[in-house]
KOLFI-870723 format. One record per atom (N, C-alpha, C, O, CB): x, y, z; residue in three letters. Coordinates in nm, 3 decimals. Atoms other than C-alpha are relative to their C-alpha. Glycine has a CB too. Layout:
N
R        xx        yy        zz   resn
R         X         Y         Z    Ala
...
END
This chain:
42
R        xx        yy        zz   resn
R     0.012    -0.127    -0.093    Met
R    -1.295     0.684     0.934    Met
R    -0.060     0.078    -0.061    Met
R    -0.164     0.118    -0.009    Met
R     0.113     0.066     0.048    Met
R     0.072    -0.078     0.094    Gly
R    -1.387     0.897     0.637    Gly
R     0.084     0.133     0.025    Gly
R     0.032     0.240    -0.004    Gly
R    -0.169     0.009     0.027    Gly
R    -0.106    -0.128     0.025    Ile
R    -1.091     1.154     0.679    Ile
R     0.052     0.022    -0.121    Ile
R     0.123    -0.061    -0.177    Ile
R     0.120    -0.005     0.076    Ile
R    -0.038    -0.063     0.146    Lys
R    -1.029     1.343     0.368    Lys
R     0.174     0.023     0.036    Lys
R     0.206     0.106     0.121    Lys
R    -0.105     0.178    -0.045    Lys
R    -0.164    -0.046    -0.001    Thr
R    -0.614     1.352     0.350    Thr
R     0.035     0.087    -0.113    Thr
R     0.104     0.188    -0.108    Thr
R     0.106    -0.129    -0.012    Thr
R    -0.069    -0.040     0.140    Gly
R    -0.582     1.412    -0.034    Gly
R     0.111    -0.086    -0.036    Gly
R     0.190    -0.064    -0.128    Gly
R     0.059     0.145     0.001    Gly
R    -0.115     0.118     0.015    Ile
R    -0.356     1.119    -0.015    Ile
R    -0.066    -0.122    -0.093    Ile
R    -0.152    -0.193    -0.040    Ile
R     0.048    -0.070     0.169    Ile
R     0.058     0.154     0.076    Asp
R    -0.455     0.827    -0.277    Asp
R     0.074    -0.124     0.073    Asp
R     0.186    -0.151     0.028    Asp
R     0.048    -0.013    -0.192    Asp
R    -0.043     0.104    -0.061    Ile
R    -0.377     0.536    -0.056    Ile
R     0.029    -0.115    -0.115    Ile
R     0.142    -0.164    -0.117    Ile
R    -0.102    -0.037     0.108    Ile
R    -0.019     0.097     0.140    Leu
R    -0.405     0.289    -0.387    Leu
R     0.118     0.046    -0.051    Leu
R     0.214    -0.030    -0.033    Leu
R    -0.119     0.012    -0.123    Leu
R    -0.094    -0.028     0.058    Lys
R    -0.165     0.492    -0.570    Lys
R     0.157    -0.005     0.101    Lys
R     0.270    -0.037     0.062    Lys
R    -0.046     0.127    -0.059    Lys
R    -0.156     0.018    -0.049    Leu
R     0.104     0.514    -0.281    Leu
R     0.036    -0.164     0.039    Leu
R     0.151    -0.198     0.064    Leu
R     0.026     0.104     0.153    Leu
R    -0.007     0.148    -0.013    Ile
R     0.059     0.128    -0.227    Ile
R     0.090    -0.043    -0.108    Ile
R     0.193    -0.107    -0.087    Ile
R    -0.140    -0.072    -0.011    Ile
R    -0.042     0.043     0.124    Glu
R     0.144     0.084    -0.594    Glu
R     0.141     0.041    -0.025    Glu
R     0.227    -0.028    -0.081    Glu
R    -0.088     0.051    -0.103    Glu
R    -0.151    -0.059     0.036    Leu
R     0.455     0.329    -0.597    Leu
R     0.102    -0.085     0.095    Leu
R     0.215    -0.124     0.064    Leu
R     0.016     0.185     0.038    Leu
R    -0.073     0.085    -0.103    Ser
R     0.559     0.140    -0.275    Ser
R     0.062    -0.119    -0.035    Ser
R     0.178    -0.151    -0.012    Ser
R    -0.081    -0.035     0.097    Ser
R    -0.051     0.154     0.047    Arg
R     0.568    -0.209    -0.427    Arg
R     0.075     0.025    -0.098    Arg
R     0.181    -0.035    -0.087    Arg
R    -0.108    -0.109    -0.049    Arg
R    -0.082    -0.019     0.090    Asn
R     0.715    -0.074    -0.750    Asn
R     0.139     0.038     0.035    Asn
R     0.235     0.009    -0.037    Asn
R    -0.053     0.082    -0.073    Asn
R    -0.112    -0.033    -0.060    Leu
R     0.978     0.069    -0.531    Leu
R     0.072    -0.110     0.058    Leu
R     0.194    -0.116     0.044    Leu
R    -0.026     0.090     0.088    Leu
R    -0.040     0.143    -0.057    Gln
R     1.038    -0.257    -0.363    Gln
R     0.080    -0.104    -0.107    Gln
R     0.179    -0.172    -0.081    Gln
R    -0.143    -0.076     0.048    Gln
R    -0.021     0.066     0.116    Asp
R     1.073    -0.419    -0.700    Asp
R     0.135     0.065    -0.068    Asp
R     0.225    -0.007    -0.110    Asp
R    -0.131     0.011    -0.089    Asp
R    -0.100    -0.080     0.049    Met
R     1.311    -0.149    -0.823    Met
R     0.129    -0.049     0.068    Met
R     0.219    -0.104     0.003    Met
R    -0.032     0.148     0.024    Met
R    -0.084    -0.010    -0.103    Leu
R     1.530    -0.167    -0.524    Leu
R     0.067    -0.156     0.037    Leu
R     0.181    -0.174     0.080    Leu
R    -0.083     0.068     0.118    Leu
R    -0.022     0.114    -0.018    Gly
R     1.514    -0.545    -0.497    Gly
R    -0.003    -0.034     0.168    Gly
R     0.058    -0.134     0.207    Gly
R     0.122    -0.024    -0.075    Gly
R     0.034     0.024    -0.107    Asn
R     1.411    -0.525    -0.133    Asn
R    -0.109     0.007     0.049    Asn
R    -0.189     0.098     0.030    Asn
R     0.051     0.042     0.051    Asn
R     0.170     0.035    -0.072    Glu
R     1.115    -0.663     0.066    Glu
R    -0.010     0.076     0.121    Glu
R     0.071     0.047     0.209    Glu
R    -0.035    -0.177     0.052    Glu
R     0.006    -0.095    -0.136    Gly
R     1.022    -0.405     0.346    Gly
R    -0.073    -0.088     0.083    Gly
R    -0.109    -0.201     0.051    Gly
R    -0.081     0.156    -0.013    Gly
R     0.078     0.037    -0.119    Asp
R     0.846    -0.464     0.678    Asp
R    -0.166     0.018    -0.013    Asp
R    -0.247    -0.037     0.062    Asp
R     0.055     0.090     0.120    Asp
R     0.163    -0.071     0.017    Ser
R     0.485    -0.293     0.546    Ser
R    -0.079    -0.117     0.028    Ser
R    -0.063    -0.217    -0.042    Ser
R    -0.049     0.070    -0.168    Ser
R     0.132     0.126     0.006    Tyr
R     0.212    -0.535     0.638    Tyr
R    -0.114     0.045    -0.083    Tyr
R    -0.209    -0.027    -0.115    Tyr
R    -0.075    -0.036     0.160    Tyr
R     0.127    -0.041     0.120    Ile
R    -0.012    -0.315     0.401    Ile
R     0.069    -0.064    -0.141    Ile
R     0.009    -0.121    -0.232    Ile
R    -0.031     0.213    -0.023    Ile
R    -0.063     0.030     0.149    Leu
R     0.228    -0.389     0.119    Leu
R    -0.009    -0.139    -0.023    Leu
R    -0.025    -0.178    -0.139    Leu
R     0.156     0.043    -0.020    Leu
R     0.026     0.155    -0.023    Lys
R     0.202    -0.771     0.222    Lys
R    -0.130    -0.049    -0.030    Lys
R    -0.152    -0.126    -0.123    Lys
R     0.021    -0.040     0.140    Lys
R     0.131     0.015    -0.002    Ala
R    -0.152    -0.789     0.277    Ala
R    -0.085     0.050    -0.077    Ala
R    -0.166    -0.020    -0.136    Ala
R    -0.034     0.024     0.088    Ala
R     0.077    -0.093     0.078    Gly
R    -0.309    -0.499     0.107    Gly
R    -0.095     0.071     0.111    Gly
R    -0.073     0.047     0.230    Gly
R    -0.084    -0.078    -0.124    Gly
R     0.100    -0.055    -0.085    Arg
R    -0.598    -0.297     0.269    Arg
R    -0.083    -0.107     0.076    Arg
R    -0.109    -0.217     0.028    Arg
R    -0.090     0.085    -0.082    Arg
R     0.087     0.067    -0.049    Thr
R    -0.812    -0.424     0.532    Thr
R    -0.145    -0.023    -0.078    Thr
R    -0.210    -0.127    -0.086    Thr
R    -0.009     0.056     0.114    Thr
R     0.123    -0.012     0.049    Lys
R    -1.111    -0.292     0.347    Lys
R     0.002    -0.104    -0.149    Lys
R    -0.106    -0.149    -0.187    Lys
R    -0.031     0.170    -0.022    Lys
R    -0.037     0.095     0.092    Asp
R    -0.975    -0.517     0.046    Asp
R    -0.014    -0.126     0.048    Asp
R    -0.012    -0.212    -0.040    Asp
R     0.121     0.016    -0.043    Asp
R     0.003     0.149    -0.035    Leu
R    -1.007    -0.828     0.238    Leu
R    -0.125    -0.077     0.039    Leu
R    -0.134    -0.198     0.058    Leu
R     0.083    -0.019     0.104    Leu
R     0.123     0.024     0.006    Phe
R    -1.362    -0.823     0.281    Phe
R    -0.116     0.054    -0.082    Phe
R    -0.227     0.100    -0.055    Phe
R    -0.020     0.012     0.096    Phe
R     0.070    -0.071     0.095    Lys
R    -1.473    -0.723    -0.018    Lys
R    -0.138    -0.085    -0.034    Lys
R    -0.219    -0.042    -0.117    Lys
R     0.095     0.025    -0.127    Lys
END
């Protein structure tokens, strides 16, 4: 969409995955499981 939010989504995904590993709990986030839609169509 091209909307600038100032949030680095790649860093947020990486942080979330690291947090899941640290807690030993897999969440329900489809983005963490599959990645970004943009990455699926490289």
